[in-house]
C-alpha positions in Angstrom: 85.1 89.9 -85.8 86.5 88.8 -82.5 84.5 87.1 -79.8 87.0 88.2 -77.1 85.1 89.6 -74.1 87.2 92.4 -72.4 84.7 94.0 -70.0 82.9 92.1 -67.2 80.1 93.4 -65.0 80.2 92.6 -61.2 78.1 93.3 -58.2 79.6 93.7 -54.7 77.9 92.0 -51.7 78.2 95.0 -49.3 79.2 97.8 -51.6 81.2 101.0 -51.2 79.7 103.5 -48.8 80.2 107.1 -50.0 80.4 110.1 -47.7 76.8 111.0 -48.6 75.7 107.5 -47.4 75.0 106.2 -50.9 76.0 102.5 -51.4 77.5 101.6 -54.7 77.5 97.9 -55.7 77.5 97.4 -59.5 80.6 97.9 -61.6 82.6 96.9 -64.5 86.1 95.4 -64.7 88.2 95.1 -67.8 90.8 92.5 -68.6 94.3 93.3 -67.3 97.2 94.1 -69.5 100.8 93.3 -68.9 101.4 96.9 -67.9 98.6 96.6 -65.3 100.6 93.9 -63.5 104.1 95.3 -64.1 103.7 99.1 -63.4 102.4 98.7 -59.8 105.5 96.8 -58.9 107.5 100.0 -59.1 105.1 101.8 -56.8 106.7 102.7 -53.4 103.5 101.6 -51.6 103.9 98.1 -53.1 107.6 98.0 -52.4 106.9 98.9 -48.8 103.9 96.5 -48.5 103.4 93.9 -51.2 99.8 93.4 -50.1 99.1 96.8 -51.5 99.5 95.4 -55.1 95.9 94.3 -55.3 94.7 97.8 -54.4 96.6 99.3 -57.3 95.7 96.5 -59.7 92.0 96.9 -59.0 92.2 100.7 -59.3 93.6 100.2 -62.8 91.2 97.6 -64.1 87.9 98.6 -62.6 86.5 101.0 -65.1 83.3 102.0 -63.4 81.3 101.7 -60.3 77.7 103.0 -60.7 78.7 106.0 -62.8 82.0 106.8 -61.1 84.6 106.3 -63.8 87.6 107.7 -62.0 88.5 104.7 -59.7 91.5 105.5 -57.5 93.2 103.6 -54.7 91.4 105.6 -52.0 88.1 104.2 -53.3 89.4 100.6 -53.4 90.9 101.1 -49.9 87.4 101.8 -48.6 86.0 98.4 -49.8 84.9 96.0 -47.1 87.2 93.0 -46.8 84.5 90.6 -48.2 84.2 92.8 -51.3 87.9 93.1 -51.7 88.3 89.3 -51.6 85.4 89.0 -54.1 87.1 91.4 -56.6 90.4 89.8 -56.2 88.9 86.4 -57.0 86.9 88.0 -59.9 90.1 89.5 -61.3 91.9 86.2 -61.2 89.0 84.4 -62.9 88.5 86.8 -65.8 92.2 87.1 -66.4 92.9 83.4 -66.1 90.0 82.0 -68.1 88.3 85.0 -69.7 85.1 83.9 -68.0 83.2 84.6 -64.8 81.7 81.1 -64.7 82.5 78.8 -61.9 82.7 75.0 -62.3 80.5 73.3 -59.7 79.4 69.8 -58.9 75.8 68.9 -57.9 76.0 67.3 -54.4 73.0 65.1 -55.2 73.9 63.7 -58.7 77.6 64.5 -59.0 77.0 66.2 -62.4 79.4 69.1 -63.2 78.2 72.3 -64.7 79.1 76.0 -64.9 77.2 78.9 -63.2 77.6 82.6 -62.6 78.7 83.1 -59.0 75.7 85.4 -58.3 73.3 82.5 -59.0 74.8 80.2 -56.4 72.6 81.7 -53.8 69.5 80.7 -55.8 70.4 77.0 -56.1 
């Protein structure tokens, strides 16, 4: 049995505001495949504006946001900039190391340890 974790939960700081004023914050992202990174490069939106790549990437790897399972580029385009930056970093962390943990150093004792990003506000 494999210990490979392929789906990671996340929580947005601000959230996505829907037309009915609901705010969605909790979601799940899966590990990216080679196709997730290659296919968007052929998209005319990315060819016209390379910054659009992250929008398409996130729409492919986010598998759910509070019950919404059809994540499209329009939904990702409506993210606040802070949440887009968070998801881009989250994507890079889980696809680089397979973990959401961050390595941090205690400013008082210089000891290194790993924490979930969400717990940093509690320290």
